[in-house]
N, C-alpha and C positions, 0 to 999 in steps of 0.2 A: 369741474370746480367743486371742491369740497364745501358743503353748506355748513354754516353755523347752526347748531341745534339750540333752539330757544324755547323757554317756557315764558309765557306772558301772563302776568297777574293783573287784572283790569277791572274796571267798574263802568262798562259801556252804558251810556254816555256818548255823546257826539264825537268829541275828539278822540277818545279811545277807539271808537269804531274806525275812524280814519287811520289811526295808528295800526290797527289790526289789519286793515286792507293793505296798507304799505308793506307790512311784514309778510303776510301771507302771499303777496304776489312778487316778492323780491326773490331773484334767482340766487341770492347769497344766503338766504335764511330757510331753515326748516323748522317751522313751528311744530313742536312735538306735544304741546298741551297748552291749554288756556284755563286759568283759574279765575274765579270771580269773587270779589269782595264787595261788601256793602259800602258804597260811596256815593257817586253821582246818582245812582238809583239803588233801590234795595236789591239784594242779591238775586232774587228770583227773577226780576226784570232784567238784570245784567246778564244772567244765564240765557234768557230768551234772545236778548240782543246779540250776544256772541254767536249764537246759532244762526241769526239772520245774516250776520256778516260772513259766516262760513258758507251759507247757502249761496250768497252773492258770488263767491269765487269758486263754488263747487268743491269745498273741502270739508264737507260734513263728517269725513272720516276722523278728523282731529278731535280728541276728547275735550270736553269742556267739564270742569269740575266746580261745583258749588262750594264756596268757602264760607267765611264768617258772615254772619247776618247782623252782627252789632259790633261796635268797638269794644275794647277790653273793659273800660270803666265808665266812659262818658256816654251820655245819651246820643243815640244816632240822629243825625240831621243830614238828610239827602240834599242834592243840588238839582232837584227836579224843576225848580224855578229857572234854572239856567239851561237844562237839557230837554225839558218837556216832561210830562208825567210818564210817558212811555220810554224816556231817555233817548229817543230818536227824533227829537224835534216835533213831537206830536204828529208824526207823519202817518201813524196808524198802519204801519207795515204789517202784513199778515204774518202771524207766527209760523215757525217751522213745526210741522206736525208729524212728518214721517221719520224724524230722528229725535232722540232725547239726549239729555246731558248724561255724562257718565254716571254710573251708580256709585262710584267712588267720590268721596268728598275731597276737598282741596288737599288736605294733609295726606290722605291715602293715595291721591294722585301723584303728589310730590315723591312719595316713597316708591311708587311703581316706576315713575319716569326716571328718577335720579339713580335708582338702583340699577337701572338698565343702560345708562348713558354716562359718558365722561365729557368734561370740558363744555358743559352747558352754560349758555348765558341766560341769566334770569333777569327779566325786565318788569319792574314793578311800576304800574302806571296809576294806581289808586292808592287809598289808605293802606298802610303796611300791616294790617291785622293778620292776614294770612302768613306774610313773611315772618313776622315776630313769632307767631305760634309754631311755625316750622323750626325756627332757630331755637326756640325754647324746648321743643320735645324731640326734634329730629336732627340736632346739630351735626351728627356724623355724616348725614347725607350731603351737607354743604361742601364736603370735600370733592364732590362731583361737579361743583359749580365754579366756573372760572371767571365769571364777571357778574356783579350785581349792579344794575343800572337802575336808578330811582328817579322818577319825576316827582319833585316835591320841594317845598321850602322856598324862602325868599331871603336872599342875603342882603344885597345893596339895592333893594327896591321894596316898595310897600307890599303888603299882603293882598290877597284877593278875597279874603273871608273876614279879616279884621285888619287894623292898620299895620299889623306885623305878621300875620299868619296866612300861609297858603292853605287851600282847602284840604288837600290830602293829609297834611300833618295836623291840621286843626281838628279833623274828624276823629282821629285816633292818635293823639300825641303820645300816649303811653306806649303803644306799638312802635311808633316812629322812633322814639328814643331808645327803646329796647333794641331795635335793629341797629342803631348807630353804636350802641355800647357793646353789642355782642356779636356783630357780623365778623366772621373769620376773614372776610374779604374787604379790601378797600372799596367802599362804596362810591360809585360814580354818580354824582348828584347833578340832575339837570334841573335847576331851579327856575323860578319865574323871571330871574334876571335875564335869562337867554330866551325862554319860550315866549315871553311878551313880545319878542321881535318877529315872531312867526305868525303873521296875520294873513288869513285867507280872506280876500276881498271879493266883493261881487264881480268885479271885472276879471279876476283870476278864474273864478268859477265859470263865467261866461266863456272865457277862453278855452277852458277844459271842455265845455259843451261843444264848441266849434271843432275842437280837435278830435273829440271821440264822444258823441252823444250817448252812446250805449254805456260806455265805461263811467260816464259822468252822472248817469240817471240816479244811482244810489245816493251819491254825495248831494245832488241837487234836491233830493227829498228831505234830507235831515238837516241841511245847513240854514235855510231861511229863518228858522226859529232862533238859531245861534246868532245870526245877523240882527234880529230884532231885539234880542236880549242885550247885545253889546251897544247897540245904538241908544237903547233906553237907559242903560246903566252908565255908560261912559262916553256916549256920543262919538263912538268909533264906527266908521263905515267899513265893516268887516268883522271878523272874529278871531280872537287869539286861539290857535289850535296847538295846545301845549304838548299833547302826548306823542304825535308823529315825530317830533324832534328827537325823542329817545330812539327811535328806530334809525333815523338818519345819522345821529351821532354815533350810535353803536357801530355802524358800518363805515362811517367817514369821520373818525375822530379828529382828523387834521382840520376840519372846519372850525374847531373850537379851541380856545385857550382856557386853561384851568389852573387852580391852585390846590395844594394838598394841605388841609387843615383839620384840626379837631372840631367836631360838630356835636351839639346836644340840642334836644328839643324840649321846650318848656311844657310842663304837664298840668299846670294849674295857674289860676289867677288871671289877671288882665291880659297877659301876654300868651295865654294858652295857645299852643301850637307854633310858637315862633321858633325858628331854626337859628340858633346862635352859632356863629362861625367865630372861632377864636383866631382871628386874623393876625393879631399882634402876638400870639403865643403867651398870653398872660398865665394861662394855666399850665404851660409846659407839659402838655400831655401829647402823646403820639397822635399823629393825623390818622383819622379814621374815614376821611372822605376826600375825594377829588372833586372839587366843586367848579362847575363850568362858569366862566366869567364873561366871555365874549363868543359870538357865533357869526359866521358869514351867512347872514339871514337870506340873502338872495340865492345863494347856492343851495342852502338848506331847503328853501321853498321849492327850488327847481327839482331836487331829489324827491320831495314830498309829492309834488304834482306828477312827476315822471313815474313815481311808484304807484300812485293811484290809477294812472292811465297805462301803466306799462309801456312808457315811451322813453326813448333815449333823452338823457338829461341835457345833452347839448341843444337839442331842438327846443326843450322847454326853456332853457336859459335865453335863447333868442327870442322866444315869444314874450317872456317877462321883460326883456329889454324893450321890445316894441310897446308894450303897455306903458312902461315908465316913460318912454319917449312921448307917447301921446298925452300923458299927464303933464309933462314938462311944458307942452305947448301952451298950457293954461297960465303958466307963470310969466 
């Protein structure tokens, strides 16, 4: 089987770490590099966390590139209240000491990787600062990229950082809008509209433990903080895990429905970071994004759990059905 060559730009972060695990263990993906951007955690912490994930799956051979440490123009605000000061749910996981990040920064890393590969999928899981900088200074390299998949924005749902803004776009709205206006590719946008349906619950985590305690141990270390945050903020029993859906959608686009429309991102004022989708074609501008609208959430979760445990998705679907049946008995 020919593997898809993938670069992942991330800000790990609990859900980024889960996404990285799913991608790194997929038989359909070859991760050729990971770049880090300031987002959920400062870049230095994100680099350390990416190395921890790579250690978990024995793939410390994959280069990790440190990228932007601040947004283009706005003051940087982390999401460590959501992910813990260490970005891993305050799990105090020991750092990787025998391997370091690449001496190349993100921009030099992109040049090295994209010059050497064709038909690369680029997945952006954090603020778009690194991507925007590359498009601004290295646009010719993007002829080597065949898909740009972005987790960000909120179309027909409220934001998670302001009434209208999703965190990744809110942190660096200038970079986000630059990417939408200058990408040579139709951006595949995975917004909060669909990621909010991907909820990892304590019972799913317990199911994972029963199926494979060893494979679940890393996830069990980092998720309790996320559970506590979601309960305190939203009274949700579980945690929305946005970023793993990018990996699942990339491999299984048939799980989603989408529309192609023009998108711009607000860069100032009360609506800072809002992703505006011209759904009614008021501006008569060519579509620059394919925006996911609906997702088969159960199937997507089965692929996520199967990816984390390296288990057949059919087995996981059956177990998820059993959990749902148990809950229905209470109704």
